[in-house]
LOGU-808844 format. One record per atom (N, C-alpha, C): residue number from 1; atom name; x, y, z. Coordinates in steps of 0.02 Angstrom, whole numbers, plus 32768, in hexadecimal, padded with zeros to 4 digits. Example, Ala and Ser with C-alpha at 12.3 -4.5 7.8 and 13.67 -1.06 7.14 Angstrom:
+-----+-------+------+-------+------+
! num ! atomo ! east ! north !   up !
+-----+-------+------+-------+------+
!   1 !     N ! 8294 !  7EE4 ! 8186 !
!   1 !    CA ! 8267 !  7F1F ! 8186 !
!   1 !     C ! 8294 !  7F5B ! 8186 !
!   2 !     N ! 8282 !  7F90 ! 8162 !
!   2 !    CA ! 82AC !  7FCB ! 8165 !
!   2 !     C ! 8285 !  8002 ! 818A !
+-----+-------+------+-------+------+
***
This chain:
+-----+-------+------+-------+------+
! num ! atomo ! east ! north !   up !
+-----+-------+------+-------+------+
!   1 !     N ! 2155 !  88CB ! E735 !
!   1 !    CA ! 2113 !  88D5 ! E718 !
!   1 !     C ! 2112 !  88B6 ! E6D3 !
!   2 !     N ! 20E0 !  888B ! E6C6 !
!   2 !    CA ! 20DD !  886B ! E685 !
!   2 !     C ! 20B8 !  8898 ! E653 !
!   3 !     N ! 20B7 !  8882 ! E616 !
!   3 !    CA ! 209B !  88A9 ! E5DF !
!   3 !     C ! 2050 !  88B8 ! E5EA !
!   4 !     N ! 202C !  8887 ! E603 !
!   4 !    CA ! 1FE4 !  8890 ! E60F !
!   4 !     C ! 1FD8 !  88C5 ! E645 !
!   5 !     N ! 2000 !  88C4 ! E67A !
!   5 !    CA ! 1FFA !  88F5 ! E6AF !
!   5 !     C ! 200A !  893B ! E695 !
!   6 !     N ! 203C !  8940 ! E66B !
!   6 !    CA ! 204E !  8981 ! E64E !
!   6 !     C ! 2016 !  899C ! E622 !
!   7 !     N ! 1FF8 !  8971 ! E5FB !
!   7 !    CA ! 1FC1 !  8985 ! E5D0 !
!   7 !     C ! 1F84 !  899B ! E5FA !
!   8 !     N ! 1F76 !  8976 ! E62F !
!   8 !    CA ! 1F3E !  8987 ! E65B !
!   8 !     C ! 1F4B !  89CB ! E67C !
!   9 !     N ! 1F88 !  89D5 ! E694 !
!   9 !    CA ! 1F9A !  8A14 ! E6B5 !
!   9 !     C ! 1F95 !  8A4F ! E684 !
!  10 !     N ! 1FAC !  8A44 ! E646 !
!  10 !    CA ! 1FA8 !  8A79 ! E614 !
!  10 !     C ! 1F5F !  8A89 ! E604 !
!  11 !     N ! 1F35 !  8A56 ! E5FF !
!  11 !    CA ! 1EEE !  8A61 ! E5F1 !
!  11 !     C ! 1ECD !  8A88 ! E62A !
!  12 !     N ! 1EDD !  8A74 ! E668 !
!  12 !    CA ! 1EC0 !  8A97 ! E6A2 !
!  12 !     C ! 1ED6 !  8ADF ! E6A5 !
!  13 !     N ! 1F16 !  8AEC ! E696 !
!  13 !    CA ! 1F2F !  8B30 ! E695 !
!  13 !     C ! 1F0D !  8B5A ! E65E !
!  14 !     N ! 1F04 !  8B3C ! E624 !
!  14 !    CA ! 1EE3 !  8B61 ! E5EE !
!  14 !     C ! 1E9B !  8B70 ! E600 !
!  15 !     N ! 1E79 !  8B40 ! E61E !
!  15 !    CA ! 1E33 !  8B4A ! E633 !
!  15 !     C ! 1E2E !  8B83 ! E665 !
!  16 !     N ! 1E5B !  8B83 ! E697 !
!  16 !    CA ! 1E5B !  8BB9 ! E6C9 !
!  16 !     C ! 1E6A !  8BFC ! E6A9 !
!  17 !     N ! 1E99 !  8BFE ! E67C !
!  17 !    CA ! 1EA9 !  8C3D ! E659 !
!  17 !     C ! 1E6F !  8C55 ! E62E !
!  18 !     N ! 1E4D !  8C27 ! E60D !
!  18 !    CA ! 1E13 !  8C3A ! E5E4 !
!  18 !     C ! 1DDB !  8C56 ! E60F !
!  19 !     N ! 1DCF !  8C38 ! E649 !
!  19 !    CA ! 1D9B !  8C52 ! E676 !
!  19 !     C ! 1DAD !  8C98 ! E68F !
!  20 !     N ! 1DEB !  8CA2 ! E6A1 !
!  20 !    CA ! 1E01 !  8CE4 ! E6B8 !
!  20 !     C ! 1DFA !  8D18 ! E681 !
!  21 !     N ! 1E0D !  8D06 ! E644 !
!  21 !    CA ! 1E07 !  8D34 ! E60C !
!  21 !     C ! 1DBE !  8D45 ! E5FF !
!  22 !     N ! 1D93 !  8D14 ! E601 !
!  22 !    CA ! 1D4C !  8D20 ! E5F7 !
!  22 !     C ! 1D31 !  8D50 ! E62D !
!  23 !     N ! 1D45 !  8D44 ! E66B !
!  23 !    CA ! 1D30 !  8D70 ! E6A2 !
!  23 !     C ! 1D47 !  8DB7 ! E697 !
!  24 !     N ! 1D85 !  8DC0 ! E683 !
!  24 !    CA ! 1DA0 !  8E04 ! E678 !
!  24 !     C ! 1D7D !  8E27 ! E63E !
!  25 !     N ! 1D71 !  8E02 ! E609 !
!  25 !    CA ! 1D4F !  8E20 ! E5CF !
!  25 !     C ! 1D09 !  8E35 ! E5E2 !
!  26 !     N ! 1CE4 !  8E0B ! E605 !
!  26 !    CA ! 1CA0 !  8E1C ! E61A !
!  26 !     C ! 1CA1 !  8E58 ! E649 !
!  27 !     N ! 1CD0 !  8E5A ! E677 !
!  27 !    CA ! 1CD4 !  8E92 ! E6A6 !
!  27 !     C ! 1CE2 !  8ED4 ! E681 !
!  28 !     N ! 1D0E !  8ED2 ! E650 !
!  28 !    CA ! 1D1C !  8F0F ! E629 !
!  28 !     C ! 1CE0 !  8F25 ! E600 !
!  29 !     N ! 1CBC !  8EF5 ! E5E4 !
!  29 !    CA ! 1C80 !  8F06 ! E5BD !
!  29 !     C ! 1C4A !  8F24 ! E5EA !
!  30 !     N ! 1C40 !  8F07 ! E625 !
!  30 !    CA ! 1C0E !  8F21 ! E653 !
!  30 !     C ! 1C23 !  8F66 ! E66B !
!  31 !     N ! 1C62 !  8F71 ! E677 !
!  31 !    CA ! 1C7A !  8FB3 ! E68D !
!  31 !     C ! 1C6D !  8FE7 ! E656 !
!  32 !     N ! 1C7D !  8FD5 ! E618 !
!  32 !    CA ! 1C70 !  9004 ! E5E1 !
!  32 !     C ! 1C25 !  9013 ! E5DB !
!  33 !     N ! 1BFC !  8FDF ! E5E2 !
!  33 !    CA ! 1BB4 !  8FE9 ! E5E1 !
!  33 !     C ! 1B9E !  9016 ! E61B !
!  34 !     N ! 1BBC !  900B ! E656 !
!  34 !    CA ! 1BAD !  9034 ! E690 !
!  34 !     C ! 1BBE !  907D ! E685 !
!  35 !     N ! 1BF5 !  908A ! E663 !
!  35 !    CA ! 1C07 !  90D0 ! E653 !
!  35 !     C ! 1BD4 !  90EE ! E623 !
!  36 !     N ! 1BBC !  90C6 ! E5F3 !
!  36 !    CA ! 1B89 !  90DF ! E5C5 !
!  36 !     C ! 1B49 !  90EE ! E5EB !
!  37 !     N ! 1B34 !  90C1 ! E617 !
!  37 !    CA ! 1AF8 !  90CC ! E63E !
!  37 !     C ! 1AFF !  910B ! E668 !
!  38 !     N ! 1B38 !  9113 ! E688 !
!  38 !    CA ! 1B44 !  9150 ! E6B0 !
!  38 !     C ! 1B3E !  918E ! E685 !
!  39 !     N ! 1B59 !  918C ! E649 !
!  39 !    CA ! 1B54 !  91C5 ! E61B !
!  39 !     C ! 1B0B !  91D4 ! E60B !
!  40 !     N ! 1AE4 !  91A0 ! E601 !
!  40 !    CA ! 1A9D !  91AA ! E5F2 !
!  40 !     C ! 1A77 !  91C9 ! E62D !
!  41 !     N ! 1A92 !  91BF ! E669 !
!  41 !    CA ! 1A73 !  91DD ! E6A5 !
!  41 !     C ! 1A94 !  921F ! E6B7 !
!  42 !     N ! 1ABE !  9239 ! E68A !
!  42 !    CA ! 1AE3 !  9278 ! E695 !
!  42 !     C ! 1B11 !  9275 ! E6D2 !
!  43 !     N ! 1B2D !  923B ! E6DD !
!  43 !    CA ! 1B5F !  9233 ! E712 !
!  43 !     C ! 1BA3 !  9235 ! E6F0 !
!  44 !     N ! 1BD0 !  925F ! E709 !
!  44 !    CA ! 1C12 !  9266 ! E6E9 !
!  44 !     C ! 1C4A !  925F ! E71D !
!  45 !     N ! 1C85 !  925A ! E704 !
!  45 !    CA ! 1CC1 !  925A ! E72E !
!  45 !     C ! 1CC6 !  921C ! E75B !
!  46 !     N ! 1CDD !  9229 ! E797 !
!  46 !    CA ! 1CE8 !  91F2 ! E7C7 !
!  46 !     C ! 1CA7 !  91CE ! E7D9 !
!  47 !     N ! 1C70 !  91F2 ! E7DB !
!  47 !    CA ! 1C30 !  91D2 ! E7EA !
!  47 !     C ! 1C1E !  919F ! E7B4 !
!  48 !     N ! 1C2F !  91AE ! E776 !
!  48 !    CA ! 1C22 !  917E ! E73F !
!  48 !     C ! 1C4C !  913F ! E749 !
!  49 !     N ! 1C8B !  9148 ! E75D !
!  49 !    CA ! 1CB6 !  910E ! E76A !
!  49 !     C ! 1C9B !  90E5 ! E7A3 !
!  50 !     N ! 1C83 !  9106 ! E7D8 !
!  50 !    CA ! 1C68 !  90E3 ! E811 !
!  50 !     C ! 1C2A !  90BB ! E7FC !
!  51 !     N ! 1BFF !  90D9 ! E7D3 !
!  51 !    CA ! 1BC3 !  90B6 ! E7BB !
!  51 !     C ! 1BD7 !  9079 ! E792 !
!  52 !     N ! 1C06 !  9082 ! E764 !
!  52 !    CA ! 1C1C !  904A ! E739 !
!  52 !     C ! 1C39 !  9012 ! E763 !
!  53 !     N ! 1C62 !  9023 ! E794 !
!  53 !    CA ! 1C7F !  8FEF ! E7C0 !
!  53 !     C ! 1C49 !  8FCB ! E7E8 !
!  54 !     N ! 1C17 !  8FF1 ! E7FD !
!  54 !    CA ! 1BDF !  8FD3 ! E823 !
!  54 !     C ! 1BB9 !  8FA1 ! E7F6 !
!  55 !     N ! 1BB2 !  8FB2 ! E7B6 !
!  55 !    CA ! 1B90 !  8F86 ! E788 !
!  55 !     C ! 1BB9 !  8F46 ! E77D !
!  56 !     N ! 1BFA !  8F4C ! E77A !
!  56 !    CA ! 1C26 !  8F11 ! E774 !
!  56 !     C ! 1C1C !  8EE4 ! E7B1 !
!  57 !     N ! 1C1C !  8F00 ! E7EC !
!  57 !    CA ! 1C11 !  8ED8 ! E829 !
!  57 !     C ! 1BCB !  8EB9 ! E828 !
!  58 !     N ! 1B9A !  8EDE ! E810 !
!  58 !    CA ! 1B56 !  8EC3 ! E80C !
!  58 !     C ! 1B54 !  8E86 ! E7DE !
!  59 !     N ! 1B7C !  8E86 ! E7AA !
!  59 !    CA ! 1B7E !  8E4F ! E77B !
!  59 !     C ! 1B98 !  8E0E ! E79B !
!  60 !     N ! 1BBC !  8E13 ! E7D1 !
!  60 !    CA ! 1BD7 !  8DD8 ! E7F2 !
!  60 !     C ! 1BA3 !  8DB0 ! E818 !
!  61 !     N ! 1B68 !  8DCD ! E822 !
!  61 !    CA ! 1B35 !  8DAB ! E84A !
!  61 !     C ! 1B17 !  8D6F ! E826 !
!  62 !     N ! 1B0F !  8D73 ! E7E5 !
!  62 !    CA ! 1AF0 !  8D3E ! E7BE !
!  62 !     C ! 1B17 !  8D33 ! E77E !
!  63 !     N ! 1B17 !  8CF6 ! E764 !
!  63 !    CA ! 1B38 !  8CEA ! E724 !
!  63 !     C ! 1B11 !  8D0D ! E6EB !
!  64 !     N ! 1B35 !  8D1F ! E6B8 !
!  64 !    CA ! 1B15 !  8D40 ! E67F !
!  64 !     C ! 1B10 !  8D8B ! E688 !
!  65 !     N ! 1AF4 !  8DAB ! E657 !
!  65 !    CA ! 1AEF !  8DF4 ! E657 !
!  65 !     C ! 1AA9 !  8E0E ! E664 !
!  66 !     N ! 1A79 !  8DE1 ! E66D !
!  66 !    CA ! 1A34 !  8DF7 ! E676 !
!  66 !     C ! 1A2C !  8E24 ! E6B3 !
!  67 !     N ! 1A50 !  8E15 ! E6E8 !
!  67 !    CA ! 1A4B !  8E3F ! E724 !
!  67 !     C ! 1A65 !  8E86 ! E718 !
!  68 !     N ! 1A97 !  8E8C ! E6EE !
!  68 !    CA ! 1AB3 !  8ECE ! E6DD !
!  68 !     C ! 1A7F !  8EF6 ! E6B5 !
!  69 !     N ! 1A5F !  8ED5 ! E685 !
!  69 !    CA ! 1A2D !  8EF8 ! E65D !
!  69 !     C ! 19F1 !  8F0D ! E688 !
!  70 !     N ! 19DD !  8EE3 ! E6B6 !
!  70 !    CA ! 19A5 !  8EF5 ! E6E2 !
!  70 !     C ! 19B7 !  8F30 ! E70E !
!  71 !     N ! 19F4 !  8F31 ! E728 !
!  71 !    CA ! 1A0A !  8F69 ! E751 !
!  71 !     C ! 1A0B !  8FA9 ! E728 !
!  72 !     N ! 1A23 !  8FA6 ! E6EA !
!  72 !    CA ! 1A24 !  8FE1 ! E6BF !
!  72 !     C ! 19DD !  8FF9 ! E6B1 !
!  73 !     N ! 19AF !  8FCB ! E6A5 !
!  73 !    CA ! 1969 !  8FDE ! E69A !
!  73 !     C ! 194C !  9002 ! E6D6 !
!  74 !     N ! 195D !  8FEA ! E712 !
!  74 !    CA ! 1945 !  900A ! E74F !
!  74 !     C ! 1961 !  9051 ! E757 !
!  75 !     N ! 19A0 !  905A ! E745 !
!  75 !    CA ! 19C1 !  9099 ! E751 !
!  75 !     C ! 19B2 !  90CE ! E71C !
!  76 !     N ! 19A7 !  90B9 ! E6DF !
!  76 !    CA ! 199D !  90E9 ! E6A9 !
!  76 !     C ! 1953 !  90FC ! E6A1 !
!  77 !     N ! 1947 !  913A ! E68D !
!  77 !    CA ! 1902 !  914C ! E67A !
!  77 !     C ! 18EC !  9121 ! E63F !
!  78 !     N ! 18AB !  9114 ! E63B !
!  78 !    CA ! 1891 !  90E8 ! E607 !
!  78 !     C ! 18A4 !  90FD ! E5C1 !
!  79 !     N ! 18A6 !  913D ! E5B3 !
!  79 !    CA ! 18B5 !  9154 ! E570 !
!  79 !     C ! 18FE !  914C ! E55C !
!  80 !     N ! 1929 !  913A ! E58C !
!  80 !    CA ! 1971 !  9133 ! E57E !
!  80 !     C ! 1987 !  90EB ! E573 !
!  81 !     N ! 195B !  90BB ! E57F !
!  81 !    CA ! 1970 !  9075 ! E57A !
!  81 !     C ! 1938 !  904A ! E561 !
!  82 !     N ! 1946 !  9023 ! E52F !
!  82 !    CA ! 1916 !  8FF2 ! E517 !
!  82 !     C ! 193E !  8FB6 ! E4FE !
!  83 !     N ! 191C !  8F81 ! E4F0 !
!  83 !    CA ! 193E !  8F45 ! E4D7 !
!  83 !     C ! 195C !  8F52 ! E492 !
!  84 !     N ! 1945 !  8F84 ! E46F !
!  84 !    CA ! 1960 !  8F93 ! E42D !
!  84 !     C ! 19A4 !  8FB5 ! E430 !
!  85 !     N ! 19B5 !  8FD2 ! E469 !
!  85 !    CA ! 19F5 !  8FF3 ! E472 !
!  85 !     C ! 1A2D !  8FC0 ! E474 !
!  86 !     N ! 1A20 !  8F86 ! E48F !
!  86 !    CA ! 1A53 !  8F54 ! E49A !
!  86 !     C ! 1A66 !  8F31 ! E45A !
+-----+-------+------+-------+------+
***
């Protein structure tokens, strides 16, 4: 393997690692948000974990976080969620 191939391989590996890290960070943030939403709906314990995990899976449907926010708006009573909370 020549120097250029090694550099290309290193760049590709770094890119893949960066994407995976971004995915994991976003999933953890959405899960934490899901736990907060569950708390606002008075859901506790294992049910709160199930809700948070469901929200993480919901986030996989579309890029970005807009779908997560829309789902939270649907699930929460109006007085518990507004754009000012975020």
